[in-house]
N, C-alpha and C positions, 0 to 999 in steps of 0.2 A: 897366306898365313893359315896355319893349321891350329885347331883347338882340340885338345884331348883331355878327358876327365879320367883320373886315376885314383885308386885308393892305395895309400902307403901304409903298410902294417909294420910297426916297429917292434922288434924283439926286446926283451928286458935289458939286454946289455947295451942298447943304443939310446935308452931314455935320457941319459945325461949328455948326449952328443947333439950339437947344434946342426943337425942334418939339413933342415930347411934353409937355414942361414947359409951354409956352405953351398947348397944347390943354387941359391939366388946369386951368390957371388961368382960362382963358376960359369953359369949360363945366363945369357941375356934374353930372357923372355918374361912374359907376364904370368904371374901365378895368382889365382883367385881361390881362397880357401872356402870350400862349400860347406863342410861339416867336419866335426872331429869328436873323438872320444878317447881321452888319454887319462890313464890312472898311473899310480906309481909302479905297477908291474906289467902293464901292457898298454897298447895304444894304436889307434889308426887315425888317419886324416885323409879326407877326400879333397883333392885339389883339381882345378882346371888349369891346364897349361896352354898358353897361346904363343905361338912362335913358328919358326921354320922347322919343317918335318925332320931334317937330319939332326938338328940340335936337340929336339925333343927325344928322338930315339937314343941319341948319345947320352942324354941326361938320365933316361930311364935305365940304361945299362949301368951307368955310374951308381945310381941308387941301389941297384941289385948287388953290385960289387961291394957296397958298404954294408950289406946284410939286411937291407929293407926289402920286404916282399912288395912287389908292385902288381896291382890288379887293374887291368883296363876296365873302365866303366862304360856302359852304353847310356845313351841319352834317355 
């Protein structure tokens, strides 16, 4: 099992979208919220994803397709 920490940066047009909910329904892995900063016009959330490497890569691609900026974090 792989564990990857990422920062998800949400543009203003996605603030009303349940992206994290869709992510968890779409992929079967564990997500741990590490920290977040969300306001009405911008936001980011740091999460740690644990699961199989191919599924993590696929989900990060899916997030990018939705318009979320994905930044890989180092430990």
